[in-house]
N, CA, C and O atoms as a GROMACS GRO file, in nm:
protein
  584
    1MET      N    1  11.963  10.546  -6.818
    1MET     CA    2  11.952  10.479  -6.712
    1MET      C    3  11.984  10.565  -6.593
    1MET      O    4  12.075  10.647  -6.606
    2SER      N    5  11.913  10.555  -6.465
    2SER     CA    6  11.962  10.628  -6.346
    2SER      C    7  12.054  10.537  -6.264
    2SER      O    8  12.041  10.415  -6.273
    3SER      N    9  12.153  10.595  -6.180
    3SER     CA   10  12.230  10.543  -6.090
    3SER      C   11  12.198  10.534  -5.988
    3SER      O   12  12.298  10.502  -5.924
    4LEU      N   13  12.086  10.546  -5.905
    4LEU     CA   14  12.028  10.544  -5.799
    4LEU      C   15  11.961  10.395  -5.810
    4LEU      O   16  11.911  10.344  -5.911
    5ARG      N   17  11.972  10.347  -5.697
    5ARG     CA   18  11.958  10.207  -5.631
    5ARG      C   19  11.800  10.241  -5.664
    5ARG      O   20  11.768  10.360  -5.663
    6PRO      N   21  11.674  10.114  -5.700
    6PRO     CA   22  11.554  10.116  -5.646
    6PRO      C   23  11.525  10.118  -5.539
    6PRO      O   24  11.613  10.150  -5.458
    7ILE      N   25  11.400  10.089  -5.494
    7ILE     CA   26  11.359  10.039  -5.397
    7ILE      C   27  11.254   9.959  -5.415
    7ILE      O   28  11.155   9.982  -5.485
    8LEU      N   29  11.289   9.817  -5.319
    8LEU     CA   30  11.143   9.759  -5.358
    8LEU      C   31  11.069   9.688  -5.261
    8LEU      O   32  11.116   9.622  -5.168
    9LEU      N   33  10.937   9.707  -5.292
    9LEU     CA   34  10.787   9.720  -5.181
    9LEU      C   35  10.777   9.603  -5.200
    9LEU      O   36  10.802   9.565  -5.315
   10VAL      N   37  10.743   9.512  -5.112
   10VAL     CA   38  10.687   9.375  -5.151
   10VAL      C   39  10.546   9.394  -5.083
   10VAL      O   40  10.554   9.411  -4.962
   11GLU      N   41  10.430   9.395  -5.129
   11GLU     CA   42  10.318   9.403  -5.045
   11GLU      C   43  10.191   9.318  -5.141
   11GLU      O   44  10.202   9.322  -5.264
   12ASP      N   45  10.098   9.258  -5.092
   12ASP     CA   46  10.008   9.189  -5.145
   12ASP      C   47   9.873   9.292  -5.133
   12ASP      O   48   9.776   9.260  -5.201
   13ASN      N   49   9.865   9.386  -5.067
   13ASN     CA   50   9.739   9.445  -5.033
   13ASN      C   51   9.765   9.578  -5.133
   13ASN      O   52   9.849   9.668  -5.125
   14PRO      N   53   9.648   9.550  -5.240
   14PRO     CA   54   9.637   9.663  -5.331
   14PRO      C   55   9.624   9.832  -5.288
   14PRO      O   56   9.660   9.936  -5.341
   15ASP      N   57   9.560   9.799  -5.175
   15ASP     CA   58   9.526   9.968  -5.080
   15ASP      C   59   9.689  10.036  -5.057
   15ASP      O   60   9.749  10.135  -5.098
   16ASP      N   61   9.725   9.890  -4.944
   16ASP     CA   62   9.891   9.965  -4.890
   16ASP      C   63   9.961   9.970  -5.015
   16ASP      O   64  10.002  10.086  -5.023
   17GLU      N   65   9.983   9.928  -5.080
   17GLU     CA   66  10.057   9.943  -5.193
   17GLU      C   67  10.051  10.097  -5.287
   17GLU      O   68  10.150  10.166  -5.313
   18ARG      N   69   9.924  10.123  -5.322
   18ARG     CA   70   9.901  10.253  -5.362
   18ARG      C   71   9.934  10.353  -5.260
   18ARG      O   72  10.018  10.436  -5.296
   19LEU      N   73   9.888  10.364  -5.144
   19LEU     CA   74   9.942  10.425  -5.028
   19LEU      C   75  10.093  10.476  -5.026
   19LEU      O   76  10.137  10.589  -5.044
   20THR      N   77  10.164  10.343  -4.996
   20THR     CA   78  10.307  10.334  -5.028
   20THR      C   79  10.372  10.402  -5.124
   20THR      O   80  10.480  10.459  -5.110
   21LEU      N   81  10.298  10.397  -5.236
   21LEU     CA   82  10.380  10.407  -5.349
   21LEU      C   83  10.341  10.590  -5.363
   21LEU      O   84  10.428  10.663  -5.411
   22ARG      N   85  10.204  10.653  -5.315
   22ARG     CA   86  10.207  10.812  -5.284
   22ARG      C   87  10.291  10.826  -5.191
   22ARG      O   88  10.377  10.892  -5.248
   23ALA      N   89  10.320  10.812  -5.107
   23ALA     CA   90  10.410  10.808  -4.963
   23ALA      C   91  10.537  10.833  -5.032
   23ALA      O   92  10.583  10.947  -5.033
   24LEU      N   93  10.615  10.709  -5.108
   24LEU     CA   94  10.732  10.756  -5.161
   24LEU      C   95  10.725  10.853  -5.297
   24LEU      O   96  10.839  10.890  -5.323
   25ARG      N   97  10.672  10.882  -5.349
   25ARG     CA   98  10.611  10.988  -5.442
   25ARG      C   99  10.639  11.147  -5.327
   25ARG      O  100  10.730  11.230  -5.321
   26ARG      N  101  10.566  11.135  -5.283
   26ARG     CA  102  10.529  11.278  -5.161
   26ARG      C  103  10.742  11.283  -5.150
   26ARG      O  104  10.802  11.380  -5.195
   27GLY      N  105  10.800  11.190  -5.100
   27GLY     CA  106  10.915  11.234  -5.050
   27GLY      C  107  11.011  11.290  -5.154
   27GLY      O  108  11.120  11.345  -5.136
   28ASN      N  109  10.927  11.254  -5.299
   28ASN     CA  110  11.026  11.332  -5.422
   28ASN      C  111  11.173  11.252  -5.455
   28ASN      O  112  11.269  11.303  -5.511
   29LEU      N  113  11.164  11.125  -5.411
   29LEU     CA  114  11.279  11.035  -5.442
   29LEU      C  115  11.294  11.032  -5.591
   29LEU      O  116  11.208  11.077  -5.666
   30GLY      N  117  11.395  10.983  -5.627
   30GLY     CA  118  11.439  10.991  -5.785
   30GLY      C  119  11.415  10.808  -5.799
   30GLY      O  120  11.354  10.754  -5.891
   31ASN      N  121  11.470  10.752  -5.703
   31ASN     CA  122  11.454  10.588  -5.697
   31ASN      C  123  11.333  10.539  -5.771
   31ASN      O  124  11.217  10.573  -5.745
   32GLU      N  125  11.375  10.452  -5.872
   32GLU     CA  126  11.244  10.372  -5.921
   32GLU      C  127  11.195  10.281  -5.793
   32GLU      O  128  11.261  10.248  -5.694
   33ILE      N  129  11.065  10.252  -5.822
   33ILE     CA  130  10.983  10.136  -5.713
   33ILE      C  131  10.977  10.044  -5.772
   33ILE      O  132  10.901  10.057  -5.868
   34LEU      N  133  11.040   9.913  -5.762
   34LEU     CA  134  11.018   9.794  -5.786
   34LEU      C  135  10.900   9.696  -5.687
   34LEU      O  136  10.903   9.663  -5.568
   35ILE      N  137  10.807   9.673  -5.791
   35ILE     CA  138  10.708   9.580  -5.669
   35ILE      C  139  10.683   9.442  -5.698
   35ILE      O  140  10.670   9.379  -5.803
   36ALA      N  141  10.680   9.408  -5.558
   36ALA     CA  142  10.660   9.223  -5.553
   36ALA      C  143  10.500   9.231  -5.489
   36ALA      O  144  10.451   9.324  -5.425
   37ARG      N  145  10.440   9.112  -5.526
   37ARG     CA  146  10.294   9.124  -5.475
   37ARG      C  147  10.304   8.989  -5.400
   37ARG      O  148  10.198   8.950  -5.353
   38ASN      N  149  10.430   8.898  -5.376
   38ASN     CA  150  10.388   8.812  -5.284
   38ASN      C  151  10.584   8.732  -5.252
   38ASN      O  152  10.680   8.775  -5.316
   39GLY      N  153  10.590   8.668  -5.192
   39GLY     CA  154  10.721   8.651  -5.130
   39GLY      C  155  10.793   8.546  -5.274
   39GLY      O  156  10.908   8.567  -5.312
   40GLU      N  157  10.745   8.487  -5.309
   40GLU     CA  158  10.825   8.429  -5.460
   40GLU      C  159  10.839   8.519  -5.556
   40GLU      O  160  10.954   8.515  -5.601
   41GLU      N  161  10.750   8.622  -5.621
   41GLU     CA  162  10.798   8.730  -5.669
   41GLU      C  163  10.913   8.808  -5.622
   41GLU      O  164  11.016   8.832  -5.685
   42ALA      N  165  10.884   8.844  -5.507
   42ALA     CA  166  11.013   8.911  -5.420
   42ALA      C  167  11.127   8.841  -5.460
   42ALA      O  168  11.224   8.900  -5.508
   43LEU      N  169  11.123   8.701  -5.441
   43LEU     CA  170  11.314   8.656  -5.439
   43LEU      C  171  11.322   8.631  -5.551
   43LEU      O  172  11.441   8.644  -5.579
   44ASN      N  173  11.257   8.596  -5.654
   44ASN     CA  174  11.265   8.600  -5.818
   44ASN      C  175  11.328   8.707  -5.856
   44ASN      O  176  11.447   8.710  -5.888
   45LEU      N  177  11.222   8.839  -5.851
   45LEU     CA  178  11.320   8.964  -5.862
   45LEU      C  179  11.430   8.998  -5.817
   45LEU      O  180  11.530   9.024  -5.884
   46LEU      N  181  11.420   9.001  -5.696
   46LEU     CA  182  11.576   9.026  -5.583
   46LEU      C  183  11.669   8.957  -5.657
   46LEU      O  184  11.740   9.030  -5.726
   47PHE      N  185  11.697   8.812  -5.666
   47PHE     CA  186  11.811   8.769  -5.695
   47PHE      C  187  11.796   8.748  -5.858
   47PHE      O  188  11.820   8.632  -5.894
   48GLY      N  189  11.762   8.840  -5.960
   48GLY     CA  190  11.755   8.864  -6.069
   48GLY      C  191  11.795   8.998  -6.092
   48GLY      O  192  11.797   9.034  -6.210
   49LEU      N  193  11.826   9.075  -6.011
   49LEU     CA  194  11.868   9.225  -6.029
   49LEU      C  195  12.006   9.200  -6.056
   49LEU      O  196  12.065   9.108  -6.001
   50GLU      N  197  12.062   9.280  -6.143
   50GLU     CA  198  12.218   9.378  -6.119
   50GLU      C  199  12.245   9.433  -6.017
   50GLU      O  200  12.324   9.402  -5.928
   51LEU      N  201  12.167   9.528  -6.030
   51LEU     CA  202  12.185   9.630  -5.954
   51LEU      C  203  12.102   9.614  -5.830
   51LEU      O  204  11.982   9.619  -5.857
   52LEU      N  205  12.132   9.594  -5.687
   52LEU     CA  206  12.031   9.566  -5.594
   52LEU      C  207  11.984   9.664  -5.497
   52LEU      O  208  12.074   9.730  -5.446
   53PRO      N  209  11.846   9.698  -5.452
   53PRO     CA  210  11.813   9.802  -5.416
   53PRO      C  211  11.824   9.854  -5.322
   53PRO      O  212  11.826   9.769  -5.232
   54CYS      N  213  11.835   9.961  -5.280
   54CYS     CA  214  11.895  10.038  -5.146
   54CYS      C  215  11.822  10.003  -5.053
   54CYS      O  216  11.851  10.048  -4.942
   55VAL      N  217  11.691   9.901  -5.066
   55VAL     CA  218  11.610   9.882  -4.952
   55VAL      C  219  11.492   9.789  -4.983
   55VAL      O  220  11.423   9.808  -5.082
   56VAL      N  221  11.477   9.720  -4.925
   56VAL     CA  222  11.323   9.628  -4.917
   56VAL      C  223  11.226   9.673  -4.814
   56VAL      O  224  11.244   9.682  -4.692
   57LEU      N  225  11.140   9.694  -4.869
   57LEU     CA  226  11.017   9.748  -4.774
   57LEU      C  227  10.935   9.583  -4.781
   57LEU      O  228  10.888   9.546  -4.888
   58LEU      N  229  10.928   9.518  -4.692
   58LEU     CA  230  10.889   9.381  -4.683
   58LEU      C  231  10.740   9.377  -4.572
   58LEU      O  232  10.734   9.407  -4.453
   59ASP      N  233  10.661   9.341  -4.640
   59ASP     CA  234  10.509   9.308  -4.557
   59ASP      C  235  10.532   9.164  -4.504
   59ASP      O  236  10.623   9.104  -4.562
   60LEU      N  237  10.476   9.104  -4.417
   60LEU     CA  238  10.470   8.973  -4.322
   60LEU      C  239  10.391   8.902  -4.360
   60LEU      O  240  10.425   8.785  -4.374
   61LYS      N  241  10.274   8.936  -4.387
   61LYS     CA  242  10.184   8.851  -4.442
   61LYS      C  243  10.171   8.836  -4.606
   61LYS      O  244  10.103   8.914  -4.674
   62LEU      N  245  10.239   8.734  -4.657
   62LEU     CA  246  10.243   8.738  -4.831
   62LEU      C  247  10.159   8.611  -4.849
   62LEU      O  248  10.108   8.550  -4.755
   63PRO      N  249  10.148   8.577  -4.977
   63PRO     CA  250  10.105   8.446  -5.031
   63PRO      C  251  10.225   8.402  -5.083
   63PRO      O  252  10.326   8.471  -5.102
   64LYS      N  253  10.205   8.254  -5.113
   64LYS     CA  254  10.324   8.197  -5.167
   64LYS      C  255  10.451   8.144  -5.128
   64LYS      O  256  10.513   8.045  -5.165
   65ILE      N  257  10.484   8.267  -5.014
   65ILE     CA  258  10.651   8.268  -4.944
   65ILE      C  259  10.617   8.384  -4.859
   65ILE      O  260  10.602   8.491  -4.917
   66ASP      N  261  10.601   8.382  -4.712
   66ASP     CA  262  10.553   8.490  -4.598
   66ASP      C  263  10.704   8.556  -4.604
   66ASP      O  264  10.804   8.505  -4.655
   67GLY      N  265  10.694   8.686  -4.538
   67GLY     CA  266  10.770   8.789  -4.523
   67GLY      C  267  10.902   8.739  -4.443
   67GLY      O  268  11.015   8.785  -4.461
   68LEU      N  269  10.857   8.606  -4.323
   68LEU     CA  270  10.962   8.621  -4.256
   68LEU      C  271  11.092   8.507  -4.348
   68LEU      O  272  11.215   8.509  -4.338
   69ASP      N  273  11.010   8.426  -4.427
   69ASP     CA  274  11.070   8.321  -4.513
   69ASP      C  275  11.198   8.397  -4.616
   69ASP      O  276  11.309   8.358  -4.652
   70VAL      N  277  11.136   8.495  -4.634
   70VAL     CA  278  11.185   8.571  -4.782
   70VAL      C  279  11.288   8.651  -4.676
   70VAL      O  280  11.406   8.616  -4.687
   71LEU      N  281  11.267   8.729  -4.600
   71LEU     CA  282  11.395   8.746  -4.521
   71LEU      C  283  11.439   8.677  -4.444
   71LEU      O  284  11.481   8.753  -4.356
   72ARG      N  285  11.465   8.548  -4.407
   72ARG     CA  286  11.492   8.425  -4.379
   72ARG      C  287  11.629   8.403  -4.511
   72ARG      O  288  11.749   8.387  -4.487
   73ARG      N  289  11.558   8.411  -4.659
   73ARG     CA  290  11.625   8.379  -4.763
   73ARG      C  291  11.705   8.477  -4.809
   73ARG      O  292  11.817   8.451  -4.853
   74ILE      N  293  11.638   8.646  -4.804
   74ILE     CA  294  11.770   8.756  -4.841
   74ILE      C  295  11.885   8.705  -4.770
   74ILE      O  296  11.981   8.678  -4.842
   75ARG      N  297  11.901   8.680  -4.608
   75ARG     CA  298  12.020   8.713  -4.526
   75ARG      C  299  12.105   8.592  -4.556
   75ARG      O  300  12.228   8.595  -4.549
   76ALA      N  301  12.012   8.455  -4.601
   76ALA     CA  302  12.122   8.318  -4.627
   76ALA      C  303  12.199   8.362  -4.756
   76ALA      O  304  12.288   8.279  -4.778
   77HIS      N  305  12.198   8.427  -4.818
   77HIS     CA  306  12.241   8.455  -4.968
   77HIS      C  307  12.384   8.570  -4.924
   77HIS      O  308  12.375   8.664  -4.845
   78GLU      N  309  12.496   8.533  -4.993
   78GLU     CA  310  12.594   8.620  -4.953
   78GLU      C  311  12.621   8.747  -5.012
   78GLU      O  312  12.698   8.830  -4.965
   79ARG      N  313  12.534   8.764  -5.148
   79ARG     CA  314  12.543   8.907  -5.200
   79ARG      C  315  12.419   8.953  -5.179
   79ARG      O  316  12.386   9.044  -5.256
   80THR      N  317  12.316   8.911  -5.075
   80THR     CA  318  12.223   9.031  -4.985
   80THR      C  319  12.183   8.993  -4.880
   80THR      O  320  12.067   8.992  -4.838
   81ARG      N  321  12.307   8.948  -4.817
   81ARG     CA  322  12.285   8.930  -4.634
   81ARG      C  323  12.272   9.068  -4.604
   81ARG      O  324  12.181   9.096  -4.526
   82LEU      N  325  12.364   9.190  -4.661
   82LEU     CA  326  12.379   9.286  -4.556
   82LEU      C  327  12.285   9.421  -4.618
   82LEU      O  328  12.300   9.538  -4.583
   83LEU      N  329  12.190   9.371  -4.715
   83LEU     CA  330  12.042   9.448  -4.784
   83LEU      C  331  12.000   9.486  -4.682
   83LEU      O  332  11.979   9.405  -4.591
   84PRO      N  333  11.969   9.650  -4.664
   84PRO     CA  334  11.878   9.664  -4.571
   84PRO      C  335  11.712   9.613  -4.597
   84PRO      O  336  11.646   9.615  -4.701
   85VAL      N  337  11.680   9.576  -4.484
   85VAL     CA  338  11.526   9.483  -4.486
   85VAL      C  339  11.449   9.576  -4.381
   85VAL      O  340  11.486   9.601  -4.266
   86VAL      N  341  11.351   9.615  -4.436
   86VAL     CA  342  11.249   9.690  -4.336
   86VAL      C  343  11.102   9.654  -4.344
   86VAL      O  344  11.025   9.679  -4.437
   87ILE      N  345  11.075   9.590  -4.224
   87ILE     CA  346  10.959   9.520  -4.210
   87ILE      C  347  10.837   9.622  -4.217
   87ILE      O  348  10.819   9.693  -4.118
   88LEU      N  349  10.774   9.632  -4.299
   88LEU     CA  350  10.655   9.750  -4.288
   88LEU      C  351  10.506   9.636  -4.277
   88LEU      O  352  10.494   9.557  -4.371
   89THR      N  353  10.420   9.632  -4.186
   89THR     CA  354  10.377   9.526  -4.161
   89THR      C  355  10.240   9.589  -4.064
   89THR      O  356  10.247   9.698  -4.006
   90SER      N  357  10.140   9.514  -4.061
   90SER     CA  358  10.008   9.567  -3.992
   90SER      C  359  10.011   9.464  -3.868
   90SER      O  360   9.934   9.481  -3.774
   91SER      N  361  10.078   9.386  -3.870
   91SER     CA  362  10.108   9.304  -3.714
   91SER      C  363  10.177   9.350  -3.627
   91SER      O  364  10.294   9.388  -3.633
   92SER      N  365  10.091   9.347  -3.525
   92SER     CA  366  10.126   9.386  -3.391
   92SER      C  367  10.182   9.260  -3.278
   92SER      O  368  10.206   9.290  -3.160
   93GLU      N  369  10.196   9.141  -3.323
   93GLU     CA  370  10.239   9.043  -3.279
   93GLU      C  371  10.406   9.063  -3.211
   93GLU      O  372  10.510   9.093  -3.269
   94ASP      N  373  10.385   9.041  -3.101
   94ASP     CA  374  10.560   9.015  -3.029
   94ASP      C  375  10.611   8.949  -3.116
   94ASP      O  376  10.690   9.002  -3.194
   95ARG      N  377  10.582   8.836  -3.122
   95ARG     CA  378  10.666   8.682  -3.184
   95ARG      C  379  10.675   8.736  -3.322
   95ARG      O  380  10.768   8.676  -3.376
   96ASP      N  381  10.622   8.820  -3.402
   96ASP     CA  382  10.685   8.840  -3.568
   96ASP      C  383  10.786   8.930  -3.526
   96ASP      O  384  10.898   8.883  -3.547
   97MET      N  385  10.788   9.073  -3.460
   97MET     CA  386  10.866   9.143  -3.405
   97MET      C  387  11.018   9.084  -3.416
   97MET      O  388  11.115   9.090  -3.493
   98ILE      N  389  10.976   9.015  -3.278
   98ILE     CA  390  11.124   8.944  -3.251
   98ILE      C  391  11.165   8.836  -3.352
   98ILE      O  392  11.279   8.794  -3.372
   99GLU      N  393  11.062   8.803  -3.407
   99GLU     CA  394  11.150   8.660  -3.524
   99GLU      C  395  11.196   8.729  -3.620
   99GLU      O  396  11.295   8.684  -3.679
  100SER      N  397  11.131   8.871  -3.669
  100SER     CA  398  11.221   8.945  -3.764
  100SER      C  399  11.337   9.002  -3.730
  100SER      O  400  11.434   8.995  -3.804
  101TYR      N  401  11.340   9.068  -3.610
  101TYR     CA  402  11.462   9.114  -3.584
  101TYR      C  403  11.582   9.002  -3.570
  101TYR      O  404  11.700   9.027  -3.592
  102SER      N  405  11.527   8.864  -3.527
  102SER     CA  406  11.617   8.785  -3.510
  102SER      C  407  11.671   8.716  -3.643
  102SER      O  408  11.763   8.635  -3.643
  103LEU      N  409  11.612   8.752  -3.740
  103LEU     CA  410  11.615   8.726  -3.888
  103LEU      C  411  11.738   8.821  -3.947
  103LEU      O  412  11.800   8.799  -4.051
  104GLY      N  413  11.759   8.932  -3.857
  104GLY     CA  414  11.817   8.992  -3.920
  104GLY      C  415  11.749   9.176  -3.989
  104GLY      O  416  11.814   9.268  -4.037
  105ALA      N  417  11.578   9.161  -3.961
  105ALA     CA  418  11.597   9.280  -4.007
  105ALA      C  419  11.621   9.425  -3.954
  105ALA      O  420  11.625   9.449  -3.834
  106ASN      N  421  11.637   9.515  -4.044
  106ASN     CA  422  11.664   9.633  -3.988
  106ASN      C  423  11.623   9.755  -3.960
  106ASN      O  424  11.683   9.862  -3.962
  107SER      N  425  11.469   9.715  -3.922
  107SER     CA  426  11.388   9.838  -3.852
  107SER      C  427  11.253   9.723  -3.899
  107SER      O  428  11.236   9.652  -3.997
  108TYR      N  429  11.177   9.749  -3.775
  108TYR     CA  430  11.022   9.700  -3.785
  108TYR      C  431  10.938   9.791  -3.772
  108TYR      O  432  10.918   9.830  -3.657
  109VAL      N  433  10.869   9.849  -3.873
  109VAL     CA  434  10.761   9.941  -3.831
  109VAL      C  435  10.619   9.891  -3.927
  109VAL      O  436  10.603   9.853  -4.043
  110ARG      N  437  10.523   9.916  -3.797
  110ARG     CA  438  10.384   9.886  -3.787
  110ARG      C  439  10.329   9.996  -3.893
  110ARG      O  440  10.374  10.111  -3.896
  111LYS      N  441  10.221   9.944  -3.986
  111LYS     CA  442  10.183  10.011  -4.090
  111LYS      C  443  10.058  10.082  -3.981
  111LYS      O  444   9.978  10.005  -3.926
  112PRO      N  445  10.049  10.266  -3.953
  112PRO     CA  446   9.987  10.304  -3.903
  112PRO      C  447   9.816  10.298  -3.971
  112PRO      O  448   9.809  10.296  -4.094
  113VAL      N  449   9.717  10.295  -3.911
  113VAL     CA  450   9.606  10.282  -3.979
  113VAL      C  451   9.576  10.411  -4.048
  113VAL      O  452   9.543  10.419  -4.167
  114GLU      N  453   9.593  10.525  -3.954
  114GLU     CA  454   9.530  10.650  -4.002
  114GLU      C  455   9.609  10.719  -4.148
  114GLU      O  456   9.730  10.734  -4.130
  115PHE      N  457   9.571  10.752  -4.259
  115PHE     CA  458   9.638  10.813  -4.390
  115PHE      C  459   9.784  10.884  -4.388
  115PHE      O  460   9.895  10.851  -4.432
  116GLU      N  461   9.740  10.978  -4.328
  116GLU     CA  462   9.823  11.048  -4.301
  116GLU      C  463   9.977  11.018  -4.226
  116GLU      O  464  10.089  11.050  -4.264
  117GLN      N  465   9.927  10.935  -4.090
  117GLN     CA  466  10.050  10.889  -4.053
  117GLN      C  467  10.115  10.790  -4.098
  117GLN      O  468  10.227  10.768  -4.051
  118PHE      N  469  10.060  10.702  -4.204
  118PHE     CA  470  10.085  10.620  -4.289
  118PHE      C  471  10.181  10.657  -4.364
  118PHE      O  472  10.300  10.628  -4.355
  119THR      N  473  10.127  10.726  -4.442
  119THR     CA  474  10.206  10.823  -4.593
  119THR      C  475  10.344  10.902  -4.516
  119THR      O  476  10.460  10.896  -4.558
  120GLU      N  477  10.302  10.972  -4.400
  120GLU     CA  478  10.464  11.038  -4.321
  120GLU      C  479  10.556  10.920  -4.272
  120GLU      O  480  10.678  10.933  -4.267
  121ALA      N  481  10.502  10.826  -4.243
  121ALA     CA  482  10.593  10.710  -4.179
  121ALA      C  483  10.642  10.662  -4.332
  121ALA      O  484  10.753  10.710  -4.354
  122VAL      N  485  10.605  10.603  -4.416
  122VAL     CA  486  10.634  10.563  -4.525
  122VAL      C  487  10.740  10.664  -4.602
  122VAL      O  488  10.849  10.622  -4.640
  123ARG      N  489  10.692  10.828  -4.626
  123ARG     CA  490  10.790  10.894  -4.692
  123ARG      C  491  10.919  10.931  -4.577
  123ARG      O  492  11.016  10.984  -4.631
  124GLN      N  493  10.926  10.917  -4.474
  124GLN     CA  494  11.044  10.938  -4.374
  124GLN      C  495  11.118  10.808  -4.437
  124GLN      O  496  11.225  10.811  -4.497
  125LEU      N  497  11.047  10.703  -4.416
  125LEU     CA  498  11.184  10.545  -4.454
  125LEU      C  499  11.246  10.557  -4.621
  125LEU      O  500  11.357  10.522  -4.660
  126GLY      N  501  11.142  10.613  -4.694
  126GLY     CA  502  11.209  10.631  -4.816
  126GLY      C  503  11.304  10.724  -4.830
  126GLY      O  504  11.392  10.702  -4.913
  127LEU      N  505  11.308  10.854  -4.749
  127LEU     CA  506  11.411  10.940  -4.744
  127LEU      C  507  11.546  10.898  -4.657
  127LEU      O  508  11.662  10.927  -4.688
  128TYR      N  509  11.511  10.838  -4.566
  128TYR     CA  510  11.642  10.763  -4.496
  128TYR      C  511  11.719  10.708  -4.552
  128TYR      O  512  11.834  10.746  -4.572
  129TRP      N  513  11.634  10.535  -4.612
  129TRP     CA  514  11.695  10.450  -4.689
  129TRP      C  515  11.750  10.484  -4.810
  129TRP      O  516  11.840  10.414  -4.857
  130ALA      N  517  11.707  10.590  -4.872
  130ALA     CA  518  11.770  10.619  -5.036
  130ALA      C  519  11.847  10.708  -5.008
  130ALA      O  520  11.958  10.693  -5.058
  131LEU      N  521  11.830  10.820  -4.933
  131LEU     CA  522  11.925  10.920  -4.935
  131LEU      C  523  12.027  10.961  -4.822
  131LEU      O  524  12.138  11.012  -4.837
  132ILE      N  525  11.957  10.924  -4.694
  132ILE     CA  526  12.070  10.951  -4.529
  132ILE      C  527  12.178  10.835  -4.533
  132ILE      O  528  12.298  10.856  -4.523
  133ASN      N  529  12.114  10.694  -4.551
  133ASN     CA  530  12.183  10.584  -4.470
  133ASN      C  531  12.290  10.552  -4.576
  133ASN      O  532  12.274  10.538  -4.697
  134GLU      N  533  12.425  10.543  -4.490
  134GLU     CA  534  12.515  10.483  -4.558
  134GLU      C  535  12.564  10.352  -4.598
  134GLU      O  536  12.647  10.297  -4.527
  135PRO      N  537  12.508  10.280  -4.733
  135PRO     CA  538  12.554  10.130  -4.729
  135PRO      C  539  12.699  10.113  -4.692
  135PRO      O  540  12.782  10.204  -4.685
  136PRO      N  541  12.722   9.967  -4.665
  136PRO     CA  542  12.849   9.946  -4.642
  136PRO      C  543  12.966   9.919  -4.761
  136PRO      O  544  12.941   9.838  -4.850
  137PRO      N  545  13.107   9.998  -4.756
  137PRO     CA  546  13.149   9.992  -4.859
  137PRO      C  547  13.168   9.866  -4.924
  137PRO      O  548  13.170   9.769  -4.847
  138GLU      N  549  13.186   9.837  -5.074
  138GLU     CA  550  13.184   9.702  -5.152
  138GLU      C  551  13.314   9.672  -5.139
  138GLU      O  552  13.336   9.558  -5.180
  139SER      N  553  13.428   9.740  -5.089
  139SER     CA  554  13.538   9.619  -5.070
  139SER      C  555  13.505   9.565  -4.895
  139SER      O  556  13.603   9.511  -4.844
  140PHE      N  557  13.398   9.574  -4.818
  140PHE     CA  558  13.362   9.512  -4.699
  140PHE      C  559  13.315   9.326  -4.761
  140PHE      O  560  13.240   9.285  -4.850
  141PRO      N  561  13.387   9.272  -4.678
  141PRO     CA  562  13.335   9.129  -4.737
  141PRO      C  563  13.169   9.122  -4.713
  141PRO      O  564  13.095   9.174  -4.630
  142GLY      N  565  13.145   9.026  -4.834
  142GLY     CA  566  12.998   9.018  -4.835
  142GLY      C  567  12.912   9.117  -4.859
  142GLY      O  568  12.792   9.106  -4.834
  143SER      N  569  12.976   9.249  -4.924
  143SER     CA  570  12.884   9.355  -4.943
  143SER      C  571  12.872   9.382  -5.077
  143SER      O  572  12.901   9.496  -5.115
  144SER      N  573  12.833   9.297  -5.161
  144SER     CA  574  12.809   9.313  -5.322
  144SER      C  575  12.687   9.351  -5.358
  144SER      O  576  12.603   9.280  -5.413
  145LEU      N  577  12.673   9.502  -5.315
  145LEU     CA  578  12.528   9.533  -5.336
  145LEU      C  579  12.500   9.586  -5.451
  145LEU      O  580  12.383   9.612  -5.480
  146ALA      N  581  12.627   9.618  -5.554
  146ALA     CA  582  12.596   9.641  -5.690
  146ALA      C  583  12.623   9.550  -5.754
  146ALA      O  584  12.603   9.552  -5.876
   0.00000   0.00000   0.00000
């Protein structure tokens, strides 16, 4: 079993899921990619994991439980409150961006419409959060990311 923390992709659009997976693979990351296709599935998966992901790539417009509610629940739980969450959405609504940041999103990325721009943006996100970003030390209160 790999010691790399997985990446959790929460995406209900099959085309965007395929493009995101392709882009992450182009980054040559060794991280397992976990996929949830609605908010309820994302929360069940996330809170059932022993090893939390290095990042959650979260769409906003999701069935069952929307992305903002998923983010709200992630931030409300002690174990996941510091977990990096990147909003990856097609929404260009200011209110979605403001609400996302108000709820503790680490980043807000609009999905580019053009294929090459989209894959490059996702590839860079994966590389940054999986390889470059330094998570808080486990000794930091509330940072039980493992």
